[in-house]
mmCIF file as Biopython writes it, N, C-alpha, C and O atoms, coordinates in Angstrom:
data_model
#
loop_
_atom_site.group_PDB
_atom_site.id
_atom_site.type_symbol
_atom_site.label_atom_id
_atom_site.label_alt_id
_atom_site.label_comp_id
_atom_site.label_asym_id
_atom_site.label_entity_id
_atom_site.label_seq_id
_atom_site.pdbx_PDB_ins_code
_atom_site.Cartn_x
_atom_site.Cartn_y
_atom_site.Cartn_z
_atom_site.occupancy
_atom_site.B_iso_or_equiv
_atom_site.auth_seq_id
_atom_site.auth_asym_id
_atom_site.pdbx_PDB_model_num
ATOM 1   N N  . MET A ? 1  ? 106.205 116.258 137.926 1.0 0.0 1  A 1 
ATOM 2   C CA . MET A ? 1  ? 105.812 115.429 136.993 1.0 0.0 1  A 1 
ATOM 3   C C  . MET A ? 1  ? 106.429 115.535 135.735 1.0 0.0 1  A 1 
ATOM 4   O O  . MET A ? 1  ? 106.706 116.653 135.302 1.0 0.0 1  A 1 
ATOM 5   N N  . SER A ? 2  ? 106.733 114.308 134.957 1.0 0.0 2  A 1 
ATOM 6   C CA . SER A ? 2  ? 108.051 114.312 133.879 1.0 0.0 2  A 1 
ATOM 7   C C  . SER A ? 2  ? 106.925 114.476 132.603 1.0 0.0 2  A 1 
ATOM 8   O O  . SER A ? 2  ? 105.702 114.455 132.465 1.0 0.0 2  A 1 
ATOM 9   N N  . TRP A ? 3  ? 108.099 114.646 131.796 1.0 0.0 3  A 1 
ATOM 10  C CA . TRP A ? 3  ? 107.195 115.188 130.553 1.0 0.0 3  A 1 
ATOM 11  C C  . TRP A ? 3  ? 106.485 114.130 129.679 1.0 0.0 3  A 1 
ATOM 12  O O  . TRP A ? 3  ? 105.546 114.433 128.943 1.0 0.0 3  A 1 
ATOM 13  N N  . TYR A ? 4  ? 106.926 113.001 129.779 1.0 0.0 4  A 1 
ATOM 14  C CA . TYR A ? 4  ? 105.816 111.905 129.388 1.0 0.0 4  A 1 
ATOM 15  C C  . TYR A ? 4  ? 104.362 112.113 130.537 1.0 0.0 4  A 1 
ATOM 16  O O  . TYR A ? 4  ? 103.271 112.054 129.971 1.0 0.0 4  A 1 
ATOM 17  N N  . GLY A ? 5  ? 104.349 112.285 131.675 1.0 0.0 5  A 1 
ATOM 18  C CA . GLY A ? 5  ? 103.463 112.530 132.283 1.0 0.0 5  A 1 
ATOM 19  C C  . GLY A ? 5  ? 102.542 113.529 131.909 1.0 0.0 5  A 1 
ATOM 20  O O  . GLY A ? 5  ? 101.326 113.423 131.743 1.0 0.0 5  A 1 
ATOM 21  N N  . ARG A ? 6  ? 103.350 114.611 131.787 1.0 0.0 6  A 1 
ATOM 22  C CA . ARG A ? 6  ? 102.365 115.937 131.000 1.0 0.0 6  A 1 
ATOM 23  C C  . ARG A ? 6  ? 101.543 115.563 129.676 1.0 0.0 6  A 1 
ATOM 24  O O  . ARG A ? 6  ? 100.353 115.798 129.470 1.0 0.0 6  A 1 
ATOM 25  N N  . LYS A ? 7  ? 102.540 114.869 128.753 1.0 0.0 7  A 1 
ATOM 26  C CA . LYS A ? 7  ? 101.863 114.615 127.676 1.0 0.0 7  A 1 
ATOM 27  C C  . LYS A ? 7  ? 100.561 113.650 127.751 1.0 0.0 7  A 1 
ATOM 28  O O  . LYS A ? 7  ? 99.606  113.725 126.978 1.0 0.0 7  A 1 
ATOM 29  N N  . PHE A ? 8  ? 100.656 113.000 128.508 1.0 0.0 8  A 1 
ATOM 30  C CA . PHE A ? 8  ? 99.449  111.526 128.867 1.0 0.0 8  A 1 
ATOM 31  C C  . PHE A ? 8  ? 98.358  112.346 129.651 1.0 0.0 8  A 1 
ATOM 32  O O  . PHE A ? 8  ? 97.177  111.996 129.665 1.0 0.0 8  A 1 
ATOM 33  N N  . GLN A ? 9  ? 98.809  113.405 130.272 1.0 0.0 9  A 1 
ATOM 34  C CA . GLN A ? 9  ? 97.884  114.177 130.961 1.0 0.0 9  A 1 
ATOM 35  C C  . GLN A ? 9  ? 96.808  115.097 129.792 1.0 0.0 9  A 1 
ATOM 36  O O  . GLN A ? 9  ? 95.581  115.085 129.689 1.0 0.0 9  A 1 
ATOM 37  N N  . ARG A ? 10 ? 97.601  115.671 129.204 1.0 0.0 10 A 1 
ATOM 38  C CA . ARG A ? 10 ? 97.133  116.513 127.902 1.0 0.0 10 A 1 
ATOM 39  C C  . ARG A ? 10 ? 96.190  115.574 127.335 1.0 0.0 10 A 1 
ATOM 40  O O  . ARG A ? 10 ? 95.107  115.958 126.894 1.0 0.0 10 A 1 
ATOM 41  N N  . PHE A ? 11 ? 96.599  114.187 127.324 1.0 0.0 11 A 1 
ATOM 42  C CA . PHE A ? 11 ? 95.882  113.288 126.085 1.0 0.0 11 A 1 
ATOM 43  C C  . PHE A ? 11 ? 94.606  113.012 126.906 1.0 0.0 11 A 1 
ATOM 44  O O  . PHE A ? 11 ? 93.538  112.957 126.295 1.0 0.0 11 A 1 
ATOM 45  N N  . ARG A ? 12 ? 94.628  112.859 128.065 1.0 0.0 12 A 1 
ATOM 46  C CA . ARG A ? 12 ? 93.693  112.447 128.783 1.0 0.0 12 A 1 
ATOM 47  C C  . ARG A ? 12 ? 92.510  113.844 128.622 1.0 0.0 12 A 1 
ATOM 48  O O  . ARG A ? 12 ? 91.441  113.590 128.067 1.0 0.0 12 A 1 
ATOM 49  N N  . GLU A ? 13 ? 92.700  114.897 128.991 1.0 0.0 13 A 1 
ATOM 50  C CA . GLU A ? 13 ? 91.934  115.824 129.164 1.0 0.0 13 A 1 
ATOM 51  C C  . GLU A ? 13 ? 91.414  116.463 127.291 1.0 0.0 13 A 1 
ATOM 52  O O  . GLU A ? 13 ? 90.567  117.329 127.069 1.0 0.0 13 A 1 
ATOM 53  N N  . LEU A ? 14 ? 92.153  115.778 126.334 1.0 0.0 14 A 1 
ATOM 54  C CA . LEU A ? 14 ? 91.205  115.871 125.144 1.0 0.0 14 A 1 
ATOM 55  C C  . LEU A ? 14 ? 89.782  115.601 125.045 1.0 0.0 14 A 1 
ATOM 56  O O  . LEU A ? 14 ? 89.347  114.601 125.615 1.0 0.0 14 A 1 
ATOM 57  N N  . PRO A ? 15 ? 88.828  116.530 124.252 1.0 0.0 15 A 1 
ATOM 58  C CA . PRO A ? 15 ? 87.432  116.345 124.343 1.0 0.0 15 A 1 
ATOM 59  C C  . PRO A ? 15 ? 87.311  114.740 123.845 1.0 0.0 15 A 1 
ATOM 60  O O  . PRO A ? 15 ? 88.345  114.207 123.440 1.0 0.0 15 A 1 
ATOM 61  N N  . LYS A ? 16 ? 86.109  113.994 123.869 1.0 0.0 16 A 1 
ATOM 62  C CA . LYS A ? 16 ? 86.207  112.723 123.494 1.0 0.0 16 A 1 
ATOM 63  C C  . LYS A ? 16 ? 86.134  112.629 121.641 1.0 0.0 16 A 1 
ATOM 64  O O  . LYS A ? 16 ? 86.482  111.674 120.947 1.0 0.0 16 A 1 
ATOM 65  N N  . GLY A ? 17 ? 85.612  113.848 121.225 1.0 0.0 17 A 1 
ATOM 66  C CA . GLY A ? 17 ? 85.836  113.654 119.699 1.0 0.0 17 A 1 
ATOM 67  C C  . GLY A ? 17 ? 86.922  113.361 119.182 1.0 0.0 17 A 1 
ATOM 68  O O  . GLY A ? 17 ? 87.138  112.430 118.406 1.0 0.0 17 A 1 
ATOM 69  N N  . LEU A ? 18 ? 87.908  114.404 119.722 1.0 0.0 18 A 1 
ATOM 70  C CA . LEU A ? 18 ? 89.375  114.448 119.171 1.0 0.0 18 A 1 
ATOM 71  C C  . LEU A ? 18 ? 90.014  113.281 119.447 1.0 0.0 18 A 1 
ATOM 72  O O  . LEU A ? 18 ? 90.680  112.688 118.599 1.0 0.0 18 A 1 
ATOM 73  N N  . MET A ? 19 ? 89.846  112.850 120.720 1.0 0.0 19 A 1 
ATOM 74  C CA . MET A ? 19 ? 90.680  111.579 121.258 1.0 0.0 19 A 1 
ATOM 75  C C  . MET A ? 19 ? 90.593  110.360 120.198 1.0 0.0 19 A 1 
ATOM 76  O O  . MET A ? 19 ? 91.558  109.724 119.776 1.0 0.0 19 A 1 
ATOM 77  N N  . ILE A ? 20 ? 89.105  110.151 119.824 1.0 0.0 20 A 1 
ATOM 78  C CA . ILE A ? 20 ? 88.613  109.381 119.033 1.0 0.0 20 A 1 
ATOM 79  C C  . ILE A ? 20 ? 89.115  109.208 117.576 1.0 0.0 20 A 1 
ATOM 80  O O  . ILE A ? 20 ? 89.365  108.199 116.917 1.0 0.0 20 A 1 
ATOM 81  N N  . LEU A ? 21 ? 89.190  110.782 117.245 1.0 0.0 21 A 1 
ATOM 82  C CA . LEU A ? 21 ? 89.854  110.986 115.893 1.0 0.0 21 A 1 
ATOM 83  C C  . LEU A ? 21 ? 91.367  110.543 115.745 1.0 0.0 21 A 1 
ATOM 84  O O  . LEU A ? 21 ? 91.866  110.061 114.728 1.0 0.0 21 A 1 
ATOM 85  N N  . HIS A ? 22 ? 91.968  110.782 116.882 1.0 0.0 22 A 1 
ATOM 86  C CA . HIS A ? 22 ? 93.186  110.625 116.843 1.0 0.0 22 A 1 
ATOM 87  C C  . HIS A ? 22 ? 93.962  108.975 117.048 1.0 0.0 22 A 1 
ATOM 88  O O  . HIS A ? 22 ? 95.065  108.557 116.697 1.0 0.0 22 A 1 
ATOM 89  N N  . ILE A ? 23 ? 92.889  108.367 117.725 1.0 0.0 23 A 1 
ATOM 90  C CA . ILE A ? 23 ? 93.011  106.674 117.717 1.0 0.0 23 A 1 
ATOM 91  C C  . ILE A ? 23 ? 92.854  106.388 116.329 1.0 0.0 23 A 1 
ATOM 92  O O  . ILE A ? 23 ? 93.667  105.639 115.787 1.0 0.0 23 A 1 
ATOM 93  N N  . THR A ? 24 ? 91.892  106.900 115.675 1.0 0.0 24 A 1 
ATOM 94  C CA . THR A ? 24 ? 91.347  106.424 114.464 1.0 0.0 24 A 1 
ATOM 95  C C  . THR A ? 24 ? 92.451  106.885 113.391 1.0 0.0 24 A 1 
ATOM 96  O O  . THR A ? 24 ? 92.475  106.150 112.405 1.0 0.0 24 A 1 
ATOM 97  N N  . CYS A ? 25 ? 93.244  107.804 113.378 1.0 0.0 25 A 1 
ATOM 98  C CA . CYS A ? 25 ? 94.068  108.251 112.430 1.0 0.0 25 A 1 
ATOM 99  C C  . CYS A ? 25 ? 95.371  106.988 112.787 1.0 0.0 25 A 1 
ATOM 100 O O  . CYS A ? 25 ? 96.034  106.390 111.939 1.0 0.0 25 A 1 
ATOM 101 N N  . LYS A ? 26 ? 95.421  106.903 113.646 1.0 0.0 26 A 1 
ATOM 102 C CA . LYS A ? 26 ? 96.809  106.017 113.958 1.0 0.0 26 A 1 
ATOM 103 C C  . LYS A ? 26 ? 96.369  104.457 113.740 1.0 0.0 26 A 1 
ATOM 104 O O  . LYS A ? 26 ? 97.208  103.556 113.740 1.0 0.0 26 A 1 
ATOM 105 N N  . VAL A ? 27 ? 95.103  104.248 113.571 1.0 0.0 27 A 1 
ATOM 106 C CA . VAL A ? 27 ? 94.572  102.765 112.943 1.0 0.0 27 A 1 
ATOM 107 C C  . VAL A ? 27 ? 94.562  103.158 111.356 1.0 0.0 27 A 1 
ATOM 108 O O  . VAL A ? 27 ? 95.124  102.293 110.683 1.0 0.0 27 A 1 
ATOM 109 N N  . ILE A ? 28 ? 94.127  104.103 110.709 1.0 0.0 28 A 1 
ATOM 110 C CA . ILE A ? 28 ? 94.470  103.935 109.195 1.0 0.0 28 A 1 
ATOM 111 C C  . ILE A ? 28 ? 95.790  104.240 108.806 1.0 0.0 28 A 1 
ATOM 112 O O  . ILE A ? 28 ? 96.147  103.726 107.746 1.0 0.0 28 A 1 
ATOM 113 N N  . PHE A ? 29 ? 96.756  105.084 109.515 1.0 0.0 29 A 1 
ATOM 114 C CA . PHE A ? 29 ? 98.096  104.927 109.234 1.0 0.0 29 A 1 
ATOM 115 C C  . PHE A ? 29 ? 98.568  103.714 109.132 1.0 0.0 29 A 1 
ATOM 116 O O  . PHE A ? 29 ? 99.292  103.401 108.187 1.0 0.0 29 A 1 
ATOM 117 N N  . GLY A ? 30 ? 98.184  102.765 110.199 1.0 0.0 30 A 1 
ATOM 118 C CA . GLY A ? 30 ? 98.636  101.420 110.429 1.0 0.0 30 A 1 
ATOM 119 C C  . GLY A ? 30 ? 97.962  100.677 109.339 1.0 0.0 30 A 1 
ATOM 120 O O  . GLY A ? 30 ? 98.609  99.681  109.015 1.0 0.0 30 A 1 
ATOM 121 N N  . VAL A ? 31 ? 97.083  100.813 108.804 1.0 0.0 31 A 1 
ATOM 122 C CA . VAL A ? 31 ? 96.518  99.781  107.765 1.0 0.0 31 A 1 
ATOM 123 C C  . VAL A ? 31 ? 96.811  100.310 106.318 1.0 0.0 31 A 1 
ATOM 124 O O  . VAL A ? 31 ? 96.568  99.603  105.340 1.0 0.0 31 A 1 
ATOM 125 N N  . GLY A ? 32 ? 97.362  101.626 106.201 1.0 0.0 32 A 1 
ATOM 126 C CA . GLY A ? 32 ? 98.215  101.953 104.924 1.0 0.0 32 A 1 
ATOM 127 C C  . GLY A ? 32 ? 99.349  101.793 105.057 1.0 0.0 32 A 1 
ATOM 128 O O  . GLY A ? 32 ? 99.875  101.915 103.950 1.0 0.0 32 A 1 
ATOM 129 N N  . LEU A ? 33 ? 100.262 101.519 106.018 1.0 0.0 33 A 1 
ATOM 130 C CA . LEU A ? 33 ? 101.490 101.102 106.223 1.0 0.0 33 A 1 
ATOM 131 C C  . LEU A ? 33 ? 101.669 99.560  105.536 1.0 0.0 33 A 1 
ATOM 132 O O  . LEU A ? 33 ? 102.531 99.184  104.742 1.0 0.0 33 A 1 
ATOM 133 N N  . GLY A ? 34 ? 100.465 98.754  106.171 1.0 0.0 34 A 1 
ATOM 134 C CA . GLY A ? 34 ? 100.561 97.245  105.862 1.0 0.0 34 A 1 
ATOM 135 C C  . GLY A ? 34 ? 100.207 97.150  104.224 1.0 0.0 34 A 1 
ATOM 136 O O  . GLY A ? 34 ? 100.749 96.262  103.566 1.0 0.0 34 A 1 
ATOM 137 N N  . ALA A ? 35 ? 99.228  98.147  103.550 1.0 0.0 35 A 1 
ATOM 138 C CA . ALA A ? 35 ? 99.132  98.034  102.387 1.0 0.0 35 A 1 
ATOM 139 C C  . ALA A ? 35 ? 100.199 98.388  101.526 1.0 0.0 35 A 1 
ATOM 140 O O  . ALA A ? 35 ? 100.267 97.960  100.374 1.0 0.0 35 A 1 
ATOM 141 N N  . LEU A ? 36 ? 101.064 99.173  102.046 1.0 0.0 36 A 1 
ATOM 142 C CA . LEU A ? 36 ? 102.527 99.706  101.198 1.0 0.0 36 A 1 
ATOM 143 C C  . LEU A ? 36 ? 103.189 98.419  101.385 1.0 0.0 36 A 1 
ATOM 144 O O  . LEU A ? 36 ? 103.453 97.875  100.313 1.0 0.0 36 A 1 
ATOM 145 N N  . LEU A ? 37 ? 103.561 97.724  102.503 1.0 0.0 37 A 1 
ATOM 146 C CA . LEU A ? 37 ? 104.309 96.833  102.807 1.0 0.0 37 A 1 
ATOM 147 C C  . LEU A ? 37 ? 103.754 95.614  101.788 1.0 0.0 37 A 1 
ATOM 148 O O  . LEU A ? 37 ? 104.445 95.018  100.961 1.0 0.0 37 A 1 
ATOM 149 N N  . ALA A ? 38 ? 102.577 95.438  102.014 1.0 0.0 38 A 1 
ATOM 150 C CA . ALA A ? 38 ? 102.197 94.127  100.862 1.0 0.0 38 A 1 
ATOM 151 C C  . ALA A ? 38 ? 102.493 94.440  99.312  1.0 0.0 38 A 1 
ATOM 152 O O  . ALA A ? 38 ? 102.725 93.544  98.500  1.0 0.0 38 A 1 
ATOM 153 N N  . VAL A ? 39 ? 102.462 95.636  99.032  1.0 0.0 39 A 1 
ATOM 154 C CA . VAL A ? 39 ? 102.852 95.874  97.445  1.0 0.0 39 A 1 
ATOM 155 C C  . VAL A ? 39 ? 104.131 96.074  97.292  1.0 0.0 39 A 1 
ATOM 156 O O  . VAL A ? 39 ? 104.543 95.980  96.135  1.0 0.0 39 A 1 
ATOM 157 N N  . TYR A ? 40 ? 105.097 96.391  98.345  1.0 0.0 40 A 1 
ATOM 158 C CA . TYR A ? 40 ? 106.539 96.220  97.690  1.0 0.0 40 A 1 
ATOM 159 C C  . TYR A ? 40 ? 107.221 95.197  98.180  1.0 0.0 40 A 1 
ATOM 160 O O  . TYR A ? 40 ? 108.229 94.862  97.557  1.0 0.0 40 A 1 
ATOM 161 N N  . LEU A ? 41 ? 106.907 94.570  99.210  1.0 0.0 41 A 1 
ATOM 162 C CA . LEU A ? 41 ? 107.177 93.368  99.629  1.0 0.0 41 A 1 
ATOM 163 C C  . LEU A ? 41 ? 106.617 91.943  99.151  1.0 0.0 41 A 1 
ATOM 164 O O  . LEU A ? 41 ? 106.551 91.030  99.974  1.0 0.0 41 A 1 
ATOM 165 N N  . LYS A ? 42 ? 106.145 91.719  97.593  1.0 0.0 42 A 1 
ATOM 166 C CA . LYS A ? 42 ? 105.694 90.729  96.879  1.0 0.0 42 A 1 
ATOM 167 C C  . LYS A ? 42 ? 106.210 89.702  97.363  1.0 0.0 42 A 1 
ATOM 168 O O  . LYS A ? 42 ? 105.504 89.156  98.211  1.0 0.0 42 A 1 
ATOM 169 N N  . GLY A ? 43 ? 107.356 89.137  97.111  1.0 0.0 43 A 1 
ATOM 170 C CA . GLY A ? 43 ? 108.274 87.926  97.342  1.0 0.0 43 A 1 
ATOM 171 C C  . GLY A ? 43 ? 108.386 87.474  98.609  1.0 0.0 43 A 1 
ATOM 172 O O  . GLY A ? 43 ? 108.998 86.407  98.677  1.0 0.0 43 A 1 
ATOM 173 N N  . ALA A ? 44 ? 107.906 88.034  99.913  1.0 0.0 44 A 1 
ATOM 174 C CA . ALA A ? 44 ? 108.140 87.722  100.983 1.0 0.0 44 A 1 
ATOM 175 C C  . ALA A ? 44 ? 106.775 86.828  101.710 1.0 0.0 44 A 1 
ATOM 176 O O  . ALA A ? 44 ? 105.550 86.928  101.653 1.0 0.0 44 A 1 
ATOM 177 N N  . ASN A ? 45 ? 107.714 85.959  102.376 1.0 0.0 45 A 1 
ATOM 178 C CA . ASN A ? 45 ? 106.732 85.065  103.140 1.0 0.0 45 A 1 
ATOM 179 C C  . ASN A ? 45 ? 105.629 85.857  104.295 1.0 0.0 45 A 1 
ATOM 180 O O  . ASN A ? 45 ? 106.008 86.126  105.435 1.0 0.0 45 A 1 
ATOM 181 N N  . TRP A ? 46 ? 104.593 86.089  103.929 1.0 0.0 46 A 1 
ATOM 182 C CA . TRP A ? 46 ? 103.766 86.927  104.779 1.0 0.0 46 A 1 
ATOM 183 C C  . TRP A ? 46 ? 103.340 86.365  105.806 1.0 0.0 46 A 1 
ATOM 184 O O  . TRP A ? 46 ? 103.285 86.995  106.862 1.0 0.0 46 A 1 
ATOM 185 N N  . GLN A ? 47 ? 102.977 85.158  105.731 1.0 0.0 47 A 1 
ATOM 186 C CA . GLN A ? 47 ? 102.820 84.144  107.174 1.0 0.0 47 A 1 
ATOM 187 C C  . GLN A ? 47 ? 103.690 84.482  108.001 1.0 0.0 47 A 1 
ATOM 188 O O  . GLN A ? 47 ? 103.324 85.124  108.985 1.0 0.0 47 A 1 
ATOM 189 N N  . ILE A ? 48 ? 104.978 84.169  107.842 1.0 0.0 48 A 1 
ATOM 190 C CA . ILE A ? 48 ? 106.096 84.702  108.758 1.0 0.0 48 A 1 
ATOM 191 C C  . ILE A ? 48 ? 106.393 85.705  109.154 1.0 0.0 48 A 1 
ATOM 192 O O  . ILE A ? 48 ? 107.183 85.696  110.098 1.0 0.0 48 A 1 
ATOM 193 N N  . ILE A ? 49 ? 105.895 87.075  108.613 1.0 0.0 49 A 1 
ATOM 194 C CA . ILE A ? 49 ? 106.345 88.290  108.767 1.0 0.0 49 A 1 
ATOM 195 C C  . ILE A ? 49 ? 104.587 88.695  109.714 1.0 0.0 49 A 1 
ATOM 196 O O  . ILE A ? 49 ? 104.487 89.339  110.758 1.0 0.0 49 A 1 
ATOM 197 N N  . GLY A ? 50 ? 103.967 88.356  109.281 1.0 0.0 50 A 1 
ATOM 198 C CA . GLY A ? 50 ? 102.319 88.365  110.033 1.0 0.0 50 A 1 
ATOM 199 C C  . GLY A ? 50 ? 102.558 87.830  111.509 1.0 0.0 50 A 1 
ATOM 200 O O  . GLY A ? 50 ? 102.039 88.508  112.395 1.0 0.0 50 A 1 
ATOM 201 N N  . TRP A ? 51 ? 103.268 86.715  111.889 1.0 0.0 51 A 1 
ATOM 202 C CA . TRP A ? 51 ? 103.294 86.160  113.006 1.0 0.0 51 A 1 
ATOM 203 C C  . TRP A ? 51 ? 104.297 86.909  113.757 1.0 0.0 51 A 1 
ATOM 204 O O  . TRP A ? 51 ? 104.103 86.931  114.972 1.0 0.0 51 A 1 
ATOM 205 N N  . ALA A ? 52 ? 105.466 87.614  113.261 1.0 0.0 52 A 1 
ATOM 206 C CA . ALA A ? 52 ? 106.679 88.214  113.858 1.0 0.0 52 A 1 
ATOM 207 C C  . ALA A ? 52 ? 105.772 89.243  114.071 1.0 0.0 52 A 1 
ATOM 208 O O  . ALA A ? 52 ? 105.477 89.313  115.264 1.0 0.0 52 A 1 
ATOM 209 N N  . LEU A ? 53 ? 105.165 90.144  113.313 1.0 0.0 53 A 1 
ATOM 210 C CA . LEU A ? 53 ? 104.743 91.339  114.161 1.0 0.0 53 A 1 
ATOM 211 C C  . LEU A ? 53 ? 103.505 91.305  114.835 1.0 0.0 53 A 1 
ATOM 212 O O  . LEU A ? 53 ? 103.026 92.386  115.178 1.0 0.0 53 A 1 
ATOM 213 N N  . ILE A ? 54 ? 102.830 90.145  115.116 1.0 0.0 54 A 1 
ATOM 214 C CA . ILE A ? 54 ? 102.065 89.790  116.203 1.0 0.0 54 A 1 
ATOM 215 C C  . ILE A ? 54 ? 102.653 89.334  117.526 1.0 0.0 54 A 1 
ATOM 216 O O  . ILE A ? 54 ? 102.012 89.479  118.567 1.0 0.0 54 A 1 
ATOM 217 N N  . ILE A ? 55 ? 103.452 88.972  117.512 1.0 0.0 55 A 1 
ATOM 218 C CA . ILE A ? 55 ? 104.240 88.271  118.488 1.0 0.0 55 A 1 
ATOM 219 C C  . ILE A ? 55 ? 105.524 89.723  119.000 1.0 0.0 55 A 1 
ATOM 220 O O  . ILE A ? 55 ? 106.097 89.575  120.079 1.0 0.0 55 A 1 
ATOM 221 N N  . ALA A ? 56 ? 105.730 90.542  118.455 1.0 0.0 56 A 1 
ATOM 222 C CA . ALA A ? 56 ? 106.332 91.823  118.459 1.0 0.0 56 A 1 
ATOM 223 C C  . ALA A ? 56 ? 105.571 92.625  119.236 1.0 0.0 56 A 1 
ATOM 224 O O  . ALA A ? 56 ? 105.943 93.146  120.287 1.0 0.0 56 A 1 
ATOM 225 N N  . SER A ? 57 ? 104.284 92.750  118.622 1.0 0.0 57 A 1 
ATOM 226 C CA . SER A ? 57 ? 103.336 93.647  119.325 1.0 0.0 57 A 1 
ATOM 227 C C  . SER A ? 57 ? 102.762 93.212  120.890 1.0 0.0 57 A 1 
ATOM 228 O O  . SER A ? 57 ? 102.349 93.920  121.809 1.0 0.0 57 A 1 
ATOM 229 N N  . LEU A ? 58 ? 102.902 91.939  120.787 1.0 0.0 58 A 1 
ATOM 230 C CA . LEU A ? 58 ? 102.141 91.176  122.384 1.0 0.0 58 A 1 
ATOM 231 C C  . LEU A ? 58 ? 103.593 91.756  123.428 1.0 0.0 58 A 1 
ATOM 232 O O  . LEU A ? 58 ? 103.545 92.308  124.527 1.0 0.0 58 A 1 
ATOM 233 N N  . VAL A ? 59 ? 104.715 91.410  122.661 1.0 0.0 59 A 1 
ATOM 234 C CA . VAL A ? 59 ? 106.157 91.736  123.672 1.0 0.0 59 A 1 
ATOM 235 C C  . VAL A ? 59 ? 106.104 93.065  123.795 1.0 0.0 59 A 1 
ATOM 236 O O  . VAL A ? 59 ? 106.512 93.337  124.924 1.0 0.0 59 A 1 
ATOM 237 N N  . LEU A ? 60 ? 105.874 93.814  123.341 1.0 0.0 60 A 1 
ATOM 238 C CA . LEU A ? 60 ? 105.817 95.364  123.075 1.0 0.0 60 A 1 
ATOM 239 C C  . LEU A ? 60 ? 104.658 96.093  124.355 1.0 0.0 60 A 1 
ATOM 240 O O  . LEU A ? 60 ? 104.835 97.099  125.042 1.0 0.0 60 A 1 
ATOM 241 N N  . SER A ? 61 ? 103.777 95.387  124.331 1.0 0.0 61 A 1 
ATOM 242 C CA . SER A ? 61 ? 102.350 95.779  125.204 1.0 0.0 61 A 1 
ATOM 243 C C  . SER A ? 61 ? 102.614 95.169  126.688 1.0 0.0 61 A 1 
ATOM 244 O O  . SER A ? 61 ? 101.905 95.502  127.638 1.0 0.0 61 A 1 
ATOM 245 N N  . ILE A ? 62 ? 103.597 94.328  126.803 1.0 0.0 62 A 1 
ATOM 246 C CA . ILE A ? 62 ? 103.582 93.832  128.406 1.0 0.0 62 A 1 
ATOM 247 C C  . ILE A ? 62 ? 103.934 94.959  129.400 1.0 0.0 62 A 1 
ATOM 248 O O  . ILE A ? 62 ? 103.356 94.932  130.487 1.0 0.0 62 A 1 
ATOM 249 N N  . PRO A ? 63 ? 105.049 96.208  129.083 1.0 0.0 63 A 1 
ATOM 250 C CA . PRO A ? 63 ? 105.165 97.132  130.056 1.0 0.0 63 A 1 
ATOM 251 C C  . PRO A ? 63 ? 103.720 97.917  130.200 1.0 0.0 63 A 1 
ATOM 252 O O  . PRO A ? 63 ? 103.229 98.216  131.288 1.0 0.0 63 A 1 
ATOM 253 N N  . SER A ? 64 ? 103.266 98.133  129.225 1.0 0.0 64 A 1 
ATOM 254 C CA . SER A ? 64 ? 101.884 99.437  129.308 1.0 0.0 64 A 1 
ATOM 255 C C  . SER A ? 64 ? 100.861 98.209  130.179 1.0 0.0 64 A 1 
ATOM 256 O O  . SER A ? 64 ? 100.210 98.566  131.161 1.0 0.0 64 A 1 
ATOM 257 N N  . SER A ? 65 ? 100.838 97.246  129.848 1.0 0.0 65 A 1 
ATOM 258 C CA . SER A ? 65 ? 99.585  96.165  130.326 1.0 0.0 65 A 1 
ATOM 259 C C  . SER A ? 65 ? 99.861  96.243  131.999 1.0 0.0 65 A 1 
ATOM 260 O O  . SER A ? 65 ? 99.058  96.452  132.909 1.0 0.0 65 A 1 
ATOM 261 N N  . TYR A ? 66 ? 101.299 95.994  132.034 1.0 0.0 66 A 1 
ATOM 262 C CA . TYR A ? 66 ? 101.569 95.543  133.541 1.0 0.0 66 A 1 
ATOM 263 C C  . TYR A ? 66 ? 100.877 96.875  134.138 1.0 0.0 66 A 1 
ATOM 264 O O  . TYR A ? 66 ? 99.899  96.953  134.883 1.0 0.0 66 A 1 
ATOM 265 N N  . ALA A ? 67 ? 101.657 97.871  133.603 1.0 0.0 67 A 1 
ATOM 266 C CA . ALA A ? 67 ? 101.241 99.151  134.397 1.0 0.0 67 A 1 
ATOM 267 C C  . ALA A ? 67 ? 99.881  99.794  134.631 1.0 0.0 67 A 1 
ATOM 268 O O  . ALA A ? 67 ? 99.638  100.638 135.494 1.0 0.0 67 A 1 
ATOM 269 N N  . ILE A ? 68 ? 98.946  99.234  133.665 1.0 0.0 68 A 1 
ATOM 270 C CA . ILE A ? 68 ? 97.663  99.389  133.597 1.0 0.0 68 A 1 
ATOM 271 C C  . ILE A ? 68 ? 96.872  98.587  135.022 1.0 0.0 68 A 1 
ATOM 272 O O  . ILE A ? 68 ? 96.225  99.121  135.922 1.0 0.0 68 A 1 
ATOM 273 N N  . LEU A ? 69 ? 97.193  97.198  134.824 1.0 0.0 69 A 1 
ATOM 274 C CA . LEU A ? 69 ? 96.533  96.238  135.230 1.0 0.0 69 A 1 
ATOM 275 C C  . LEU A ? 69 ? 97.085  96.205  136.953 1.0 0.0 69 A 1 
ATOM 276 O O  . LEU A ? 69 ? 96.325  95.737  137.801 1.0 0.0 69 A 1 
ATOM 277 N N  . LYS A ? 70 ? 98.259  96.665  137.288 1.0 0.0 70 A 1 
ATOM 278 C CA . LYS A ? 70 ? 98.707  96.526  138.517 1.0 0.0 70 A 1 
ATOM 279 C C  . LYS A ? 70 ? 98.089  97.681  139.530 1.0 0.0 70 A 1 
ATOM 280 O O  . LYS A ? 70 ? 97.638  98.766  139.163 1.0 0.0 70 A 1 
ATOM 281 N N  . LYS A ? 71 ? 98.174  97.200  140.871 1.0 0.0 71 A 1 
ATOM 282 C CA . LYS A ? 71 ? 97.246  98.118  141.777 1.0 0.0 71 A 1 
ATOM 283 C C  . LYS A ? 71 ? 97.844  99.442  142.139 1.0 0.0 71 A 1 
ATOM 284 O O  . LYS A ? 71 ? 97.212  100.234 142.839 1.0 0.0 71 A 1 
#
């Protein structure tokens, strides 16, 4: 088993409460980072930046989605 495999296995073995807390912390971090970017980049065109982030997240999620959905 690779290093990543061991880490994912340990993540899967977490109690349900800790797993939810871990994911919630990641979401809160993302919201906080977005708020900071909104404050510091006032002159930026947020519509273009928003669409670029959405497209980047979709492209980056392709490998994991493929691995989850394949047989």
